[in-house]
C-alpha positions in Angstrom: -10.3 -42.0 -24.5 -8.6 -45.2 -25.5 -6.7 -45.3 -28.8 -7.2 -49.0 -29.6 -6.2 -48.6 -33.3 -3.1 -46.6 -32.3 -2.0 -48.7 -29.4 1.3 -49.6 -31.0 2.3 -46.0 -31.7 4.2 -43.6 -29.5 2.7 -41.5 -26.8 3.6 -38.4 -28.8 1.6 -39.7 -31.9 -1.3 -40.6 -29.7 -1.2 -37.1 -28.0 -1.3 -35.4 -31.5 -4.4 -37.5 -32.4 -6.0 -36.6 -29.1 -5.5 -33.0 -29.8 -7.2 -33.4 -33.2 -10.1 -35.1 -31.5 -10.4 -32.6 -28.7 -10.5 -29.8 -31.2 -13.1 -31.7 -33.3 -10.8 -31.6 -36.3 -10.1 -35.3 -37.0 -13.1 -35.8 -39.3 -12.4 -32.6 -41.2 -8.7 -33.5 -41.6 -9.7 -36.9 -43.0 -12.3 -35.5 -45.4 -9.8 -32.9 -46.7 -7.1 -35.5 -47.2 -9.3 -38.3 -48.6 -12.1 -36.7 -50.6 -12.1 -39.3 -53.4 -15.0 -41.7 -53.2 -14.7 -45.0 -55.0 -17.4 -46.7 -57.1 -16.7 -50.2 -55.8 -20.1 -50.7 -54.2 -21.0 -54.4 -54.8 -19.2 -57.8 -54.8 -18.9 -58.0 -58.6 -17.2 -54.6 -58.8 -15.0 -55.5 -55.8 -14.0 -58.8 -57.6 -13.1 -56.9 -60.8 -11.2 -54.2 -58.8 -9.2 -56.8 -56.9 -8.4 -59.0 -59.9 -7.2 -55.9 -61.9 -4.6 -55.1 -59.1 -3.7 -58.8 -58.8 -3.2 -59.1 -62.6 -1.0 -56.1 -62.6 1.3 -57.0 -59.7 0.9 -60.8 -59.0 0.5 -62.4 -62.4 2.1 -65.7 -61.3 -0.3 -66.3 -58.4 -3.3 -68.6 -59.0 -6.7 -67.2 -59.8 -9.1 -65.8 -57.2 -12.4 -67.6 -57.0 -14.2 -65.2 -54.8 -13.9 -61.6 -53.6 -16.7 -60.2 -51.5 -17.7 -57.6 -49.0 -18.4 -59.4 -45.7 -20.6 -57.8 -43.1 -19.6 -60.4 -40.5 -16.0 -59.2 -40.4 -15.6 -56.9 -37.5 -12.9 -54.3 -36.9 -13.0 -55.1 -33.2 -11.7 -58.6 -33.9 -8.8 -57.1 -35.9 -10.1 -58.5 -39.2 -10.6 -55.8 -41.9 -10.1 -58.4 -44.5 -9.4 -62.1 -44.8 -7.8 -64.4 -47.3 -8.4 -68.1 -47.4 -7.3 -71.0 -49.5 -9.6 -74.0 -49.2 -8.4 -77.3 -50.7 -10.9 -79.9 -51.7 -10.5 -83.3 -53.2 -12.4 -83.8 -56.5 -11.9 -87.2 -57.8 -8.2 -87.8 -58.0 -7.4 -84.1 -58.0 -6.8 -81.6 -55.3 -8.6 -78.3 -56.1 -7.7 -75.1 -54.2 -10.1 -72.2 -54.0 -8.9 -68.8 -53.0 -11.2 -66.2 -51.4 -10.7 -62.7 -50.2 -13.3 -61.1 -47.9 -13.3 -57.4 -47.2 -15.1 -55.8 -44.3 -18.2 -53.8 -45.4 -16.8 -50.7 -43.6 -14.7 -50.2 -46.8 -17.7 -49.9 -49.0 -18.1 -46.3 -47.8 -14.5 -45.7 -46.9 -12.2 -43.4 -49.0 -10.8 -45.0 -52.2 -7.2 -45.2 -50.8 -8.3 -47.3 -47.8 -10.1 -49.8 -50.0 -6.9 -50.1 -52.1 -4.8 -50.5 -49.0 -6.8 -53.4 -47.6 -7.1 -55.1 -51.0 -3.3 -54.8 -51.5 -2.8 -56.2 -48.0 -5.0 -59.2 -48.7 -3.4 -59.8 -52.1 0.1 -59.7 -50.6 -0.9 -62.6 -48.4 -1.3 -64.7 -51.6 2.6 -64.7 -51.8 3.6 -63.9 -48.2 1.7 -65.5 -45.4 3.4 -63.6 -42.5 3.5 -59.9 -41.8 7.3 -59.6 -42.3 9.6 -57.4 -44.2 9.0 -59.1 -47.6 5.2 -58.8 -47.0 5.4 -55.1 -46.5 7.8 -54.7 -49.4 5.2 -56.3 -51.6 2.5 -54.1 -50.2 4.5 -50.9 -51.0 5.3 -52.3 -54.4 1.6 -52.5 -55.2 0.7 -49.2 -53.3 3.7 -46.9 -52.6 1.7 -45.0 -50.0 0.7 -48.2 -48.2 2.2 -47.2 -44.8 0.7 -43.7 -44.8 -2.7 -45.2 -45.8 -2.5 -47.8 -43.1 -1.9 -45.2 -40.4 -4.6 -42.9 -41.7 -7.0 -45.8 -41.8 -6.3 -46.2 -38.1 -7.3 -42.6 -37.7 -10.4 -43.1 -39.8 -11.5 -46.1 -37.7 -10.9 -44.1 -34.5 -13.1 -41.3 -36.0 -15.8 -43.8 -36.9 -15.8 -45.2 -33.3 -16.0 -41.7 -31.8 -18.9 -40.6 -34.1 -20.7 -43.8 -33.3 -20.2 -43.2 -29.6 -21.4 -39.6 -29.9 -24.5 -40.8 -31.7 -25.2 -43.4 -29.1 -24.8 -40.8 -26.3 -27.1 -38.4 -28.1 -29.7 -41.0 -28.6 -29.7 -42.1 -24.9 -29.6 -38.6 -23.3 -32.3 -38.3 -20.7 -33.2 -42.0 -20.9 -32.5 -44.7 -18.3 -30.1 -47.5 -19.0 -32.9 -49.6 -20.7 -33.2 -46.9 -23.4 -36.9 -46.1 -22.6 -37.8 -42.5 -22.0 -39.2 -42.3 -18.5 -41.1 -39.0 -19.1 -43.9 -40.7 -21.1 
């Protein structure tokens, strides 16, 4: 089993995760640790949630024009969220529009993981690179940021494994085309 979300971690950490997976305890461990479900289900609620965090920690940054869940963002492409600043000329003025897009996987994720990704994207409003000041800002807005980031990687691993299990279960006894040959 590949640990694509944990590739940068030590062999010891990956072995511990493999043990949890082999014992079928990863999902239970995550549910026990992250039982809180958030109510941020639509784009309007996501915008309000994000702006509230921004207004608390990043008052001096410009306003956000758009914050939405985006079904086109895919974890596989390493994009759980994006931040963009689009500059447009309107008459003699240059207008900047700031957008944050969050992958739809966070709509059903634990509350802490939504907060982590929102904090991450907000931090990019001040710090473009993933450097020390960037992560300092993230931990200022969410003191448990690093733990949540690691546990999010476990969550994504768990989602991949459960999808794979469902896929295997749905194709048992069927040829590669997915059609049952016994009919």
